[in-house]
Wavefront OBJ file of the C-alpha trace (Angstrom):
o trace
v 2.572 157.446 168.006
v 2.010 154.254 166.069
v -1.454 156.700 165.070
v 0.720 159.519 163.682
v 2.737 158.138 161.941
v -0.632 156.422 160.127
v 0.654 153.413 159.317
v 3.968 155.396 157.719
v 7.568 152.979 157.431
v 10.637 153.955 159.133
v 13.658 154.125 157.187
v 17.022 153.534 158.928
v 19.906 154.973 157.485
v 23.662 155.571 158.305
v 26.633 153.649 157.968
v 27.529 149.613 159.206
v 27.673 149.528 162.500
v 25.605 152.417 163.797
v 22.831 149.690 165.427
v 20.493 149.933 162.352
v 18.592 146.498 163.133
v 19.019 146.611 167.433
v 17.411 149.702 166.943
v 14.507 149.257 164.688
v 13.897 145.731 166.150
v 13.123 148.713 168.807
v 11.519 151.031 167.263
v 9.456 147.835 165.021
v 7.654 146.650 169.139
v 7.223 150.296 170.407
v 5.700 151.073 167.307
v 3.470 147.798 166.903
v 5.093 147.717 163.263
v 6.566 145.005 161.882
v 10.978 144.578 161.649
v 12.558 143.958 157.950
v 16.222 144.458 157.873
v 17.032 144.453 153.972
v 20.102 142.408 154.380
v 18.545 139.545 155.700
v 16.118 139.910 152.529
v 18.758 139.679 150.678
v 20.860 136.636 152.107
v 18.229 134.652 152.692
v 17.040 135.363 149.075
v 20.306 134.086 148.055
v 21.104 132.080 149.948
v 24.559 133.737 149.964
v 25.750 135.892 152.925
v 26.973 139.826 151.729
v 30.303 138.700 151.947
v 29.970 136.561 149.131
v 27.375 137.894 147.271
v 30.142 140.771 146.355
v 32.898 138.132 145.755
v 30.995 137.005 142.948
v 28.620 139.839 142.201
v 30.812 142.709 143.307
v 29.418 145.549 145.058
v 27.038 146.764 141.444
v 25.958 143.636 141.806
v 24.585 144.042 145.572
v 23.332 146.825 144.817
v 20.998 145.939 142.725
v 19.795 143.647 144.896
v 18.935 145.868 147.623
v 17.281 148.091 145.315
v 14.875 145.840 143.878
v 14.347 144.547 147.420
v 13.542 148.060 148.828
v 11.302 148.776 145.912
v 9.310 145.365 147.346
v 9.325 146.542 150.224
v 8.569 149.626 150.021
v 4.930 148.659 148.300
v 3.817 147.827 152.433
v 3.050 149.741 155.713
v 3.784 149.654 159.354
v 7.270 148.593 158.852
v 10.546 149.470 160.606
v 13.516 149.000 157.694
v 16.904 148.578 158.696
v 18.623 149.102 155.507
v 22.245 148.521 154.002
v 24.947 151.408 154.891
v 25.744 151.840 151.118
v 22.073 151.967 150.068
v 22.039 156.642 149.825
v 24.286 155.564 146.276
v 21.762 154.881 144.168
v 19.492 157.552 143.338
v 17.028 155.592 142.574
v 16.884 154.294 146.084
v 15.648 157.934 147.244
v 12.466 157.844 145.750
v 12.031 153.973 147.898
v 12.649 155.871 150.666
v 10.856 159.257 150.391
v 7.505 157.037 150.500
v 8.008 157.010 154.616
v 9.773 159.302 157.198
v 14.225 158.110 156.654
v 15.888 158.571 160.382
v 19.751 158.323 159.556
v 21.399 157.494 162.435
v 24.400 158.527 162.925
v 28.096 157.606 165.178
v 31.569 159.055 164.865
v 33.948 156.506 163.444
v 35.479 155.823 166.371
v 31.978 154.672 168.108
v 32.107 152.476 164.739
v 34.867 150.571 164.707
v 34.673 149.578 167.907
v 32.120 147.932 167.232
v 33.483 146.209 164.115
v 36.269 145.420 165.242
v 35.917 141.809 165.313
v 33.210 141.733 162.196
v 34.140 139.441 159.467
v 31.482 139.583 157.605
v 32.141 143.473 156.541
v 33.716 142.837 152.950
v 33.583 147.255 152.349
v 36.396 146.489 156.024
v 37.971 143.773 154.352
v 41.168 146.449 153.942
v 44.934 147.430 155.711
v 43.365 150.430 157.211
v 39.404 149.562 158.053
v 39.464 152.728 160.465
v 40.567 154.879 157.199
v 38.506 153.352 155.542
v 35.742 154.188 157.769
v 36.556 156.938 157.294
v 36.265 157.818 154.356
v 33.163 155.972 153.500
v 31.467 157.937 156.122
v 32.594 161.471 154.509
v 31.762 160.190 151.115
v 28.124 159.277 151.785
v 28.003 162.133 154.618
v 25.933 164.571 152.152
v 23.420 161.789 151.112
v 22.370 160.134 154.766
v 22.118 164.275 155.394
v 19.037 164.192 153.445
v 17.155 162.502 156.133
v 14.505 163.310 157.604
v 16.120 163.149 160.960
v 19.138 163.228 162.181
v 20.036 160.448 165.154
v 23.599 161.526 166.808
v 25.196 158.866 168.954
v 27.094 159.659 171.647
v 29.459 157.755 173.673
v 27.839 154.997 175.912
v 24.409 155.166 173.961
v 22.108 152.244 174.507
v 19.794 151.034 171.755
v 17.215 151.698 173.905
v 18.149 155.669 174.274
v 18.497 155.797 171.063
v 15.310 154.154 169.401
v 13.548 156.922 172.430
v 15.502 160.047 171.020
v 14.439 158.524 167.725
v 10.167 158.231 168.829
v 10.749 161.765 170.317
v 11.822 163.077 167.278
v 9.232 161.850 164.846
v 6.164 164.480 165.946
v 8.768 167.236 164.920
v 9.230 165.733 161.466
v 5.248 165.002 160.589
v 4.546 168.795 162.489
v 7.228 170.121 159.910
v 5.373 168.151 156.187
v 2.138 168.550 157.420
v 2.829 172.025 157.340
v 4.665 172.300 153.123
l 1 2 3 4 5 6 7 8 9 10 11 12 13 14 15 16 17 18 19 20 21 22 23 24 25 26 27 28 29 30 31 32 33 34 35 36 37 38 39 40 41 42 43 44 45 46 47 48 49 50 51 52 53 54 55 56 57 58 59 60 61 62 63 64 65 66 67 68 69 70 71 72 73 74 75 76 77 78 79 80 81 82 83 84 85 86 87 88 89 90 91 92 93 94 95 96 97 98 99 100 101 102 103 104 105 106 107 108 109 110 111 112 113 114 115 116 117 118 119 120 121 122 123 124 125 126 127 128 129 130 131 132 133 134 135 136 137 138 139 140 141 142 143 144 145 146 147 148 149 150 151 152 153 154 155 156 157 158 159 160 161 162 163 164 165 166 167 168 169 170 171 172 173 174 175 176 177 178 179 180 181
């Protein structure tokens, strides 16, 4: 599989809570790739949590940091990159994402909500109706996420290993269609 990819980066996009980081680690290991989580890079570089950054810089400031990190990461090869859920909102980021294969990890709102119900580190979910907020974010972002090269829909009971396996099984099909264009 690694030779098929020829060092091309895998970018994982999708809503918070779909498992981009967990699945990304598994894919990186399977492919012999490095792993990068853009949120981790931002928190390490700034010394602040995502919540602190949202509070101090606002969402626009955070999104700029995210774009800066993505622009630097895409210069490397042989990486699996877990991105923030909102990375698709800025047009400039698509230029970076298209340097590699874009995989949309998609899950129903109910699954995402059950995973994030106890998570207090998600600034966009600090809302009176977090499930409603998730639903509206997903609605807003779905047309953007759907531009991915590969769409993996998670089902109830799927393990991260199941999802990673489905991503790996889907990659050869994408590469064939891209080569034949």
